[in-house]
C-alpha positions in Angstrom: 41.1 -41.1 -1.5 42.0 -38.3 0.8 41.4 -35.8 -1.9 37.9 -37.1 -2.5 37.2 -36.9 1.2 38.4 -33.3 1.3 36.2 -32.4 -1.7 33.2 -33.9 0.1 34.1 -32.1 3.3 34.3 -28.8 1.5 30.9 -29.5 0.0 29.5 -30.2 3.5 30.8 -26.9 4.7 29.1 -25.1 1.8 25.9 -27.0 2.6 26.1 -25.8 6.2 26.4 -22.3 4.8 23.2 -22.8 2.8 21.4 -24.3 5.8 22.2 -21.0 7.6 20.5 -19.1 4.8 17.5 -21.5 5.1 17.1 -21.0 8.8 17.5 -17.2 8.4 14.8 -17.3 5.7 12.5 -19.0 8.1 13.2 -16.4 10.8 12.8 -13.5 8.4 9.6 -14.9 6.9 11.1 -15.1 3.4 9.3 -17.8 1.4 11.6 -20.5 0.0 10.7 -22.4 -3.2 13.5 -25.0 -3.0 16.3 -26.2 -0.8 18.6 -28.6 -2.5 21.3 -30.8 -1.0 23.7 -31.1 -3.9 23.5 -29.7 -7.5 22.0 -31.0 -10.7 18.7 -32.6 -11.5 16.4 -33.9 -8.7 17.0 -37.4 -7.5 14.5 -37.2 -4.7 12.2 -34.5 -3.6 9.5 -33.8 -1.0 7.3 -30.7 -0.7 6.7 -29.5 2.8 4.5 -26.4 3.0 5.7 -24.0 0.2 9.2 -25.4 0.1 10.4 -28.4 -2.0 13.4 -30.2 -0.5 15.7 -31.9 -3.1 18.5 -34.3 -3.1 20.6 -33.9 -6.2 23.5 -36.0 -7.6 26.5 -33.7 -7.3 27.2 -33.7 -3.5 29.3 -30.5 -3.4 27.1 -28.2 -1.3 23.6 -27.1 -2.0 21.5 -24.0 -2.5 18.4 -22.0 -1.2 16.0 -20.7 -3.9 13.7 -18.0 -2.5 10.2 -18.0 -3.9 10.8 -14.8 -5.8 9.6 -14.3 -9.4 11.4 -11.1 -10.3 13.5 -8.2 -9.1 10.4 -6.3 -8.0 9.4 -9.2 -5.7 12.9 -9.1 -4.2 12.8 -5.4 -3.4 9.4 -5.8 -1.8 10.9 -7.9 0.9 11.8 -5.9 4.1 15.4 -4.7 4.1 15.9 -6.1 7.6 14.7 -9.5 6.4 17.1 -9.4 3.4 20.0 -8.5 5.6 19.1 -11.4 8.0 18.9 -13.8 5.1 22.3 -12.7 3.8 23.9 -13.1 7.3 22.5 -16.6 7.9 25.2 -18.4 5.8 28.3 -16.6 7.3 26.9 -17.0 10.8 26.5 -20.7 10.3 30.1 -20.9 9.2 31.2 -18.9 12.2 29.3 -21.1 14.6 30.5 -24.5 13.2 34.1 -24.0 14.5 32.8 -23.5 18.0 31.1 -26.9 17.8 34.2 -28.6 16.3 36.5 -27.0 18.9 34.2 -28.3 21.7 34.4 -31.8 20.2 38.2 -31.6 19.8 38.7 -30.4 23.4 36.6 -33.3 24.6 38.5 -35.8 22.6 41.9 -34.5 23.7 41.3 -33.3 27.3 38.0 -34.9 28.3 34.6 -33.3 28.6 34.9 -30.3 30.9 32.6 -27.3 31.2 35.5 -25.0 30.2 36.5 -27.1 27.2 32.9 -27.5 26.0 31.4 -24.1 26.6 34.2 -21.5 27.1 37.4 -22.4 25.3 35.7 -23.1 21.9 34.6 -19.4 21.7 38.0 -18.1 22.6 39.7 -20.5 20.2 37.3 -19.5 17.4 37.9 -15.8 18.1 41.7 -16.3 18.1 41.8 -18.1 14.8 39.3 -15.7 13.2 41.5 -12.7 14.3 44.5 -14.5 12.7 42.7 -15.0 9.5 41.5 -11.4 9.4 45.0 -10.1 10.1 46.3 -12.1 7.1 43.6 -10.8 4.7 45.6 -7.7 3.6 48.3 -10.1 2.4 45.9 -11.7 0.0 45.5 -8.3 -1.8 49.2 -7.4 -1.6 50.5 -10.9 -2.7 47.8 -12.3 -5.1 50.3 -14.8 -6.4 50.0 -16.7 -3.1 46.2 -17.2 -3.4 44.8 -20.7 -3.7 41.7 -21.9 -5.5 39.8 -25.2 -5.1 42.6 -27.3 -6.5 45.1 -25.9 -4.0 42.6 -26.1 -1.1 42.0 -29.8 -1.8 45.7 -30.4 -2.0 46.3 -28.7 1.3 43.4 -30.5 2.9 45.0 -33.8 1.9 47.9 -32.9 4.1 45.6 -32.2 7.0 43.8 -35.5 6.4 47.1 -37.4 7.1 46.7 -36.3 10.8 43.4 -38.2 11.0 40.1 -37.0 12.5 41.7 -34.1 14.4 43.5 -32.9 11.3 40.3 -33.0 9.3 38.5 -31.0 12.1 41.3 -28.3 12.0 41.0 -28.1 8.3 37.2 -27.8 8.5 37.6 -25.0 11.0 39.9 -23.0 8.8 37.8 -23.5 5.7 34.5 -22.7 7.5 35.9 -19.4 8.9 37.4 -18.5 5.5 34.0 -19.1 3.9 32.4 -16.7 6.5 35.1 -14.0 6.0 35.0 -14.3 2.2 31.2 -14.1 2.0 31.2 -11.0 4.3 33.4 -9.0 2.0 31.4 -6.0 0.6 31.4 -7.3 -3.0 28.2 -8.2 -4.8 27.1 -10.9 -5.3 28.6 -12.1 -2.0 26.5 -11.9 1.2 28.5 -8.9 2.4 27.8 -7.0 -0.8 24.1 -7.7 -0.5 24.1 -6.4 3.0 25.9 -3.2 2.0 23.5 -2.6 -0.9 20.5 -3.2 1.3 21.8 -0.7 3.8 22.3 1.8 1.0 18.6 1.5 0.2 17.9 2.9 3.7 19.9 5.9 2.8 18.6 6.4 -0.7 15.9 4.3 -2.4 17.5 4.8 -5.8 20.3 2.6 -4.7 18.2 -0.4 -5.8 19.3 0.5 -9.3 22.9 -0.5 -8.4 22.0 -4.1 -7.5 21.9 -5.6 -10.9 25.0 -3.9 -12.6 27.1 -4.4 -9.5 26.1 -8.1 -9.2 27.1 -8.7 -12.8 30.4 -6.9 -12.2 31.0 -8.9 -9.1 30.3 -12.2 -10.8 32.7 -11.3 -13.6 35.4 -10.4 -11.0 34.8 -13.7 -9.1 35.0 -15.7 -12.3 38.2 -14.1 -13.2 39.6 -14.7 -9.7 38.6 -18.4 -9.9 40.4 -18.8 -13.3 43.5 -17.0 -11.9 43.7 -19.1 -8.8 43.0 -22.3 -10.7 45.9 -21.5 -13.0 48.2 -20.9 -10.1 47.1 -24.2 -8.4 47.7 -26.2 -11.6 51.2 -24.6 -11.9 52.0 -25.4 -8.2 50.4 -28.8 -7.6 50.1 -30.4 -11.0 52.9 -29.1 -13.2 55.2 -28.5 -10.2 56.2 -24.9 -11.2 57.2 -22.5 -8.4 54.9 -19.4 -8.6 
């Protein structure tokens, strides 16, 4: 039961990431054709303005579908708007820990001005710095990486500590989502930002978007297969890696 709860929690964190993109699209004036809670076919939908809001049956996140017909429409969008749209998801994942830390501080020490409005920012900055410092180790020791199976298994251990344990796990995963998505690798948000900035230096950089995105997707797919194999060996088969 804990593992199902952790899987749903991760889906919720991904949904918050997509909500960040949705809000950023509103601010940037980027038209959105669809915002879906969950994946798969539509269970329920309602159109508000130009956007159709869906609820889909697989509750593991969601997605934002801009109202863009082709690559030419994408490049007609202002570069600043595209960068803002890409930043929306990571920013949402960076802000969520501040809210969770404020709630945890209130639960443990009572509601104080410092615990609600000052300490959460410091706590979030400290753990973000720790995660960033450990990032080089992921490249130097790829055998220690974890995929979805491993993350769910680790989350099950946090869940044993109750609500506070789940909140700590959510903070770590949310910040990891922000850091991962800001890496300068297409098709991640960070890669999209870098390519958009390159357009400012040289318009022909638009030609790099498609081939680099395909290459990035292949790299990510390979990484997912690799980490899943490691997770199965560790947590299912019980082999030390």
